[in-house]
C-alpha positions in Angstrom: 35.0 14.3 -27.4 35.6 10.7 -26.1 33.3 8.2 -25.4 31.5 8.4 -22.0 33.4 6.3 -19.0 31.3 4.4 -16.4 32.2 2.7 -13.5 28.5 1.5 -12.8 27.7 -1.9 -10.9 23.7 -1.4 -12.1 23.0 -2.4 -15.6 20.4 0.8 -16.0 23.1 3.1 -15.3 25.6 1.1 -17.6 22.8 1.3 -20.3 22.8 5.1 -19.6 26.2 6.0 -19.8 26.5 4.3 -23.2 23.1 5.8 -24.6 23.4 9.1 -23.8 26.0 11.7 -24.8 28.5 12.9 -22.3 27.2 17.0 -22.9 23.5 15.6 -22.4 24.1 14.9 -18.7 27.2 16.8 -17.3 26.1 19.1 -14.7 22.7 17.4 -14.3 20.6 16.9 -10.8 20.6 13.0 -9.2 17.0 13.1 -9.6 17.0 13.8 -13.7 19.5 11.3 -14.0 17.5 9.1 -11.7 14.6 9.8 -14.1 17.1 8.9 -17.5 17.8 5.2 -15.9 14.5 4.6 -14.7 12.7 5.3 -17.8 14.6 3.0 -19.4 13.5 0.5 -17.0 10.3 -1.3 -19.1 9.5 -3.8 -16.4 9.0 -1.4 -13.9 7.0 1.3 -16.0 4.3 -1.8 -17.2 4.3 -2.7 -13.2 3.7 0.8 -12.2 0.8 0.6 -15.3 -0.7 -2.5 -13.8 -1.0 -0.6 -9.7 -2.5 2.6 -11.8 -4.9 0.4 -13.2 -5.9 -1.3 -10.2 -5.3 1.8 -8.5 -8.1 3.5 -10.6 -10.6 0.6 -10.7 -11.0 0.4 -7.3 -11.4 4.4 -7.0 -14.5 4.2 -9.5 -16.2 2.0 -7.4 -19.2 4.4 -6.1 -19.6 4.6 -10.1 -19.9 1.1 -10.4 -22.0 0.5 -7.6 -24.3 3.3 -8.4 -24.6 3.2 -12.3 -24.0 -0.4 -13.2 -24.1 -2.7 -10.6 -27.1 -0.5 -8.6 -26.2 -1.6 -5.1 -24.3 -0.8 -2.6 -21.1 -2.7 -1.4 -23.0 -4.2 2.0 -26.9 -4.4 0.6 -28.2 -7.8 0.4 -30.6 -9.1 -2.3 -32.0 -12.1 -0.6 -35.3 -13.8 -0.4 -37.0 -16.7 0.1 -39.5 -16.5 -2.7 -37.9 -15.6 -6.3 -40.6 -14.6 -9.2 -43.0 -15.8 -7.1 -41.4 -19.6 -6.2 -39.9 -20.9 -3.4 -36.3 -21.7 -4.1 -34.9 -24.7 -2.4 -32.2 -25.9 -5.7 -29.3 -24.4 -6.8 -29.1 -20.2 -6.5 -30.7 -18.6 -9.0 -31.4 -14.5 -9.6 -33.9 -12.8 -10.3 -37.0 -10.3 -9.3 -39.0 -10.3 -6.3 -42.9 -8.6 -6.7 -41.7 -4.7 -6.6 -38.9 -5.8 -9.7 -36.0 -5.7 -6.8 -32.9 -8.0 -8.1 -32.5 -11.0 -5.8 -31.0 -14.2 -5.0 -31.1 -17.2 -3.3 -31.7 -16.8 0.8 -28.2 -18.8 2.1 -28.1 -22.1 1.4 -25.9 -21.6 -1.8 -23.7 -18.7 -3.4 -24.7 -17.1 -7.2 -21.7 -18.1 -9.6 -20.2 -15.4 -12.0 -22.9 -13.6 -14.5 -21.2 -11.2 -16.4 -23.2 -12.1 -19.1 -26.5 -11.1 -17.2 -28.1 -7.9 -18.9 -27.3 -4.5 -17.0 -24.0 -5.5 -15.4 -25.4 -6.9 -12.3 -23.4 -9.9 -9.9 -20.4 -9.7 -12.5 -18.4 -11.9 -10.1 -21.9 -13.3 -8.7 -22.9 -13.0 -5.2 -21.9 -14.2 -1.8 -24.7 -16.4 1.0 -25.8 -13.2 1.6 -26.6 -11.3 -1.7 -24.4 -9.4 -1.6 -22.5 -8.3 -5.5 -18.6 -9.6 -5.1 -17.4 -7.2 -7.9 -18.9 -4.5 -6.1 -17.5 -6.0 -2.5 -14.3 -6.5 -4.5 -13.8 -3.2 -5.5 -14.6 -1.5 -2.5 -12.8 -3.7 -0.6 -8.9 -2.6 -3.1 -10.3 1.2 -2.0 -10.3 0.1 1.2 -7.0 -1.8 1.4 -5.3 1.0 -0.8 -6.4 3.8 1.7 -5.0 1.8 4.1 -1.8 0.7 2.6 -1.1 4.2 1.4 -2.0 6.1 4.5 -0.3 3.8 6.6 2.6 4.0 4.5 2.5 8.0 4.4 2.8 8.4 8.3 5.1 5.3 8.9 7.6 7.1 6.7 6.8 10.6 7.7 7.1 9.6 11.4 10.3 7.3 10.6 12.2 10.6 9.1 11.5 12.7 11.6 12.3 10.7 14.3 15.6 9.5 12.1 16.2 13.3 11.8 16.3 14.1 15.2 18.4 11.3 16.6 20.7 11.4 13.5 21.5 15.1 14.2 21.3 15.6 18.3 22.5 12.2 19.3 23.0 11.9 22.6 20.0 10.9 25.1 17.6 12.2 22.5 19.5 9.1 20.4 19.2 6.7 23.1 15.4 7.5 23.7 14.3 7.2 20.1 16.8 4.1 19.2 15.3 2.2 22.6 11.9 3.1 21.3 12.2 1.5 17.6 14.2 -1.2 19.7 11.4 -2.2 21.7 9.1 -2.4 18.7 11.3 -4.8 17.3 11.5 -7.1 20.0 8.3 -8.0 18.5 6.9 -10.0 15.9 5.4 -7.4 13.7 2.0 -9.4 12.4 1.7 -10.6 16.5 2.3 -7.1 17.6 -0.4 -5.8 15.0 -2.7 -8.5 15.6 -2.5 -7.5 19.6 -2.7 -4.1 19.0 -5.8 -4.7 15.9 -8.0 -6.6 18.3 -7.4 -4.6 21.1 -8.7 -1.2 19.3 -11.4 -2.8 17.2 -13.5 -3.5 20.6 -14.2 -0.2 21.9 -11.5 2.1 19.5 -9.1 4.7 20.2 -11.0 7.2 22.8 -8.1 8.9 24.6 -6.5 12.8 24.9 -9.4 14.2 23.0 -9.1 11.8 20.4 -12.3 9.4 19.4 -12.0 6.8 17.0 -14.7 4.3 15.9 -13.5 0.6 16.4 -15.0 0.5 12.6 -13.0 3.2 11.2 -10.6 2.7 8.6 -7.5 4.9 11.0 -7.5 1.9 13.7 -5.8 -0.5 11.0 -4.2 2.1 9.4 -2.4 3.5 12.4 -1.7 0.5 13.7 0.5 -0.9 10.9 2.5 2.4 10.2 3.1 1.7 14.0 4.7 -1.7 14.0 6.6 -0.1 11.0 8.1 2.9 11.7 11.2 1.0 13.0 11.9 -0.8 9.9 12.4 2.2 8.0 13.5 4.6 10.8 16.5 2.2 11.7 18.4 2.8 8.4 17.5 6.2 7.9 19.3 7.0 11.4 22.0 5.2 10.4 22.6 7.4 7.1 21.6 10.5 8.8 24.5 9.3 11.4 27.2 8.6 8.5 25.7 12.3 7.0 26.2 14.3 9.8 30.0 13.9 10.4 30.6 15.3 6.2 32.1 18.5 5.8 29.0 20.0 4.3 27.2 20.1 7.6 30.0 21.2 9.7 30.5 23.8 7.3 26.7 24.8 8.2 27.0 24.2 12.1 30.2 26.7 11.4 28.1 29.5 10.1 25.2 29.0 12.3 22.7 27.7 10.5 20.0 26.7 13.0 19.1 23.0 13.8 16.3 23.0 11.9 17.8 24.1 8.8 20.3 21.7 8.5 18.5 18.9 9.4 15.7 19.7 6.9 17.8 21.8 4.3 20.8 20.0 4.3 20.2 16.3 5.6 16.9 16.2 4.5 17.2 16.0 0.7 20.1 13.4 0.9 17.9 11.0 2.3 14.6 11.8 0.1 15.8 9.5 -2.4 16.2 6.4 0.3 12.9 7.6 2.0 11.2 7.7 -1.8 12.0 3.7 -2.0 11.0 2.9 1.5 7.6 4.3 0.7 7.3 2.4 -2.3 8.1 -0.8 -1.0 6.0 -0.4 2.5 2.8 0.3 0.7 3.1 -3.1 -0.6 4.2 -4.8 2.6 1.2 -2.9 4.5 -1.5 -4.1 2.1 -0.4 -7.6 2.8 -0.5 -6.6 6.5 -3.6 -5.1 6.2 -5.3 -8.2 4.0 -3.9 -10.6 7.4 -5.1 -8.5 10.0 -8.7 -8.4 8.0 -8.3 -12.3 7.3 -7.8 -12.5 11.0 -10.5 -10.3 12.3 -7.8 -7.3 13.7 -8.1 -4.9 11.0 -11.0 -3.5 8.7 -14.4 -5.0 10.7 -17.5 -6.4 8.6 -19.0 -4.9 7.0 -17.0 -2.9 5.8 -15.2 -5.1 3.0 -11.2 -5.2 2.3 -9.3 -7.4 0.2 -8.9 -9.2 3.2 -12.9 -9.8 4.7 -13.7 -10.6 1.1 -11.1 -13.6 1.7 -11.9 -14.5 5.0 -15.7 -14.5 4.0 -15.8 -17.1 1.0 -13.2 -19.1 2.9 -16.0 -21.6 3.7 -17.2 -21.9 0.3 -13.6 -22.2 -0.9 -14.3 -25.2 -2.7 -18.1 -24.6 -3.9 -17.7 -21.3 -5.1 -13.3 -20.5 -5.4 -13.9 -17.0 -6.9 -15.2 -15.6 -3.6 -11.6 -16.1 -2.5 -9.6 -16.1 -5.7 -10.8 -12.9 -7.0 -9.2 -11.0 -4.2 -6.6 -12.9 -3.8 -5.6 -12.3 -7.5 -6.1 -9.1 -7.3 -3.5 -8.8 -3.8 -1.1 -10.7 -5.7 -1.2 -8.1 -8.5 -1.3 -4.6 -6.3 1.7 -6.6 -4.1 3.9 -7.8 -7.1 3.4 -4.6 -9.4 4.7 -2.6 -6.3 7.4 -4.0 -5.5 8.6 -4.4 -9.2 8.2 -0.9 -9.8 9.8 -0.1 -6.2 13.2 -2.5 -7.0 13.2 -0.6 -10.2 13.1 2.9 -8.4 15.6 2.2 -5.9 17.9 0.9 -9.4 17.4 4.4 -10.5 18.1 6.2 -7.1 21.3 4.0 -6.2 23.7 6.2 -5.0 26.4 4.4 -6.1 25.4 4.6 -10.1 27.3 8.3 -10.9 28.2 9.4 -14.3 31.3 9.9 -15.3 32.1 12.1 -18.1 35.2 12.2 -19.8 36.3 14.9 -22.5 
């Protein structure tokens, strides 16, 4: 049997064709071939591992706060008197008359105390005496909830609208594409700030739906809304191309219903593209949420997020840089890991990466 020949443009696909025997990939599904290519991309898997570690650490925030730090994300530990003496100088940590852990009230912040017993105030405390490590983990949990939730809503809505516009065409396509153009006409961040600021004042109370201004649903829905056209327009173009293929015409000729054609024939052919969009847009949404929260149009205080933690520490960037460095590093690692993994996933699912086996 001759060596397998290739006509790839991607390195991962070339490696697959060179190292795999032809018989092992003949007749395999595109998803299986994509997995074979992806598992050879060690950098992508390292990036995925970093993201999983960050996600798991943030998901364990309640356990860390309750069993190790013994505090809540918004709980303050401030007093004018520490250990029976009035605090007038540098920030310190101690206990009050009842044995509660306290730090200096205002006037300064407590530096990192990872050597301190019982694991309290590992990254110190802010000017209100709140545990920075606890707020960092809870802030990451909220940021990940908003990033993943908004990406999921955005991709689902974009796929549905793209299917309707691409399959039906005509006035349906015109209305949907003009809606995309209307959102596209505004800069993303400015539109998100305008919507977030308006909804953060009174919340949303229309059509029988009541959402509090402090709810995480506000930034989640705002971010998902402003990014719908950025996912929907490329998918619509792909569906318009598929709409003219012979297998769609055959399905129509056999009397298949529009819903069956859209979800059984068209959707599987754009699923890989939607999956790549979902992975990449999570990172984009986390950055957008951080920007909105930093500007006061996202997560509302006292609820923490990485953006609000940075905003709270910006005034002490010189004297207490860890207040902003810690959430900033967390954002960089999360976004970078998601982008690297998304690029690897895109390479693995690229439709140009075809395996041609010659016997």
